[in-house]
N, C-alpha and C positions, 0 to 999 in steps of 0.2 A: 285603379292606378292611372295616374295622370303622367305623361311623360313630357319631357322638355322638347320643344321644337329644335330640330338639328339643321334647319335649313338657314341660309344666310338672309339677312334683311333684305338685301338687294342682290340678286343672282349676278353671277359673272364677276368680272375683274373691276372692283371698285375699292382700291386701298385708301387708307389714311382718311376715313371718314370724319367729317366735322359736321355735327348736327345742333341746330339751335332753332328755338321757337321765335315767331314774331309777336307783335302786340295783340294779335287775333288769335292765338292758339295754333296756328299752322307751323309745322315744323319743316324745315328745310335742310338738306344734306347736300354737301359738296365733298369731292375727293381728288386725290392726285390723278393726273393724267399723263405725266412724264413727257415724252416727246410728241405724244399724240395731239392732233388738232382737229377740230376745235377743242379747246381745253377745258378741264374742270366740269365734268358732268354735274348737273344741278337737279335735285329730286325734291319733291314736296309730299308731305303726308298730313292728313288730320288726325290719324290715330297712332302714329309710330309703327304701325304694322304694315299697311299698304302704301306702297311708294310709286310716284309716277314721275318719269324723267320729263322735265318741262324746258330742257334745252341745256345750253353749256354757258358757263361763265365768260370764258375767253374765246371770243369769236372773230376778232379782228387782227389783222397783222400787226397793229400797234400793240396788242395786248400779249400776243403769241404768234410770231411769224410761222406760217405753216411750211413745214419740212425744214426748219431752221435748227432744230435740236437734234443732237446726235443721240443714240441709243443709251438710255439711262440718264438722260439730261431732261431739261425742260421744267415742269411744273410739278413741285413735291409739296405734300402735306399742307393744303390750305387751312386756314381758320376762317369761319364764317360767323359773323356777328350780327345782330340787329340792335341799333343804338340810336337813340333820338329819331326814331321814324325812318332810319335808312338801314340798308344792308351793307355790310363792309366785309370785304373778303381779302385777306393778305396771305401772300404765298411766297415760297422760294421758287425763283426761276434759275436754275443752275446755269452758272455762266454768265449771268447779268444780275445786278442789284435785285433785291426782291421787290414785289409790286403790291400795290394796294387799288383796288378798284371798289366802286360803290354802285348802289342802284336803289331806286325808290321802289320799283316793281321788277323783280328779278327775271321773270321770263321776257319782259320787255326789252332788256339789254342793260349792260353795264357801262360805266364810264370809261375814259382813256385811262391807263394806268398812271399812278403816282408812283415814282421809283423811290424806294428807301436806300439811299446810298449811305455808307459809313457804318453799317452793321454787318460785318462779314459773319456769315453763319447760314443755319437752315432751320426750317420749321417755325417760322415767326407766329407769334400770337399777338393779339391787340386787345386792350382793355383800358378802360377810362377810370380816372378817379373822380372825386367829387367836384373839383374845379373844371372838369371837362378835358384835362390833359390826357393825350393818348400814351400809352405805355407799350412799347414793342418789347416783348420778351422772346428769346430765341436760344437755339444751341449755338454757342460761339465757335467760329472757325479760327479763331485767333490762337495760335499755339502758345502764347504766353498767358493766355486767360481762357483755357478750355472750361467747358460747362455751360450752365445757364446763365445768361446775361440779360440784362434790360436797361432800356434808355427810354427817357421822355421824348417823345417824337410828335411832331405836328401831322396828324394824318391827312390833313388837306394839302400839304406841300411835300411831305416826305422828309422835311428837314429834321434832323436829329438835334434835339435841344440840349443835350448834355453828354458827357462821355458815358459809355456803357459801364454798368457796374456788375460785378459778379454776384449771382444770388446763390448758385450751388455748383460745386465742383463735381458732383456725380458720385458714383460709388467706386470708381477706380477703373471700370471698363472704359471703352474708347470714346463713346459719346453719349451722354444723357440727352435724349430727344424728346420732341413734341411737348413743350411746356405749354399749359393752358391754364390761365389765371381767370379768376372771376371775383367780382368785388361782392363781398358778402358781409353784412354788418359792420361796415366801415373798414374793413381789411380786405387785402387781396389774399386769395388762397388758391391752391391747386386742386 
């Protein structure tokens, strides 16, 4: 009789994992770090079983000022993507506009943050359509439009290119969180 493994993929405190492959079959994992700095621990794996921490994404004060976030603030629910040969990480930064950083080689360091202003909410996701436009999907903090919302956004500048549109109001509980969209067969899907 075979039993299922009951241990965590990564032991310890690593909430809100975002996992994705690169073009070479290596998988990368990033997770929330809240008020702790350096922020967003980063792991790599060749087999999705054995993971090695290779650093942190947010290491500079311009990305996450050390000691600046109060308890239960800071960095929540990152989304990690590999698109057009680059790594992209978008995340909530509680108390500030969300931010987007990129890297060609994740362990070597990440860019200065691009702040995404004008999309009040948490748990941002980033996906691209066929014409290369970025779409940020998130849990809206707008009391007039609660639920999952989305807006075309320029990932290079953080400029929101259209008013956010409501996608789903949820099931009636407080917040539908953590939308993750993927382009598949010409359509976005969760």
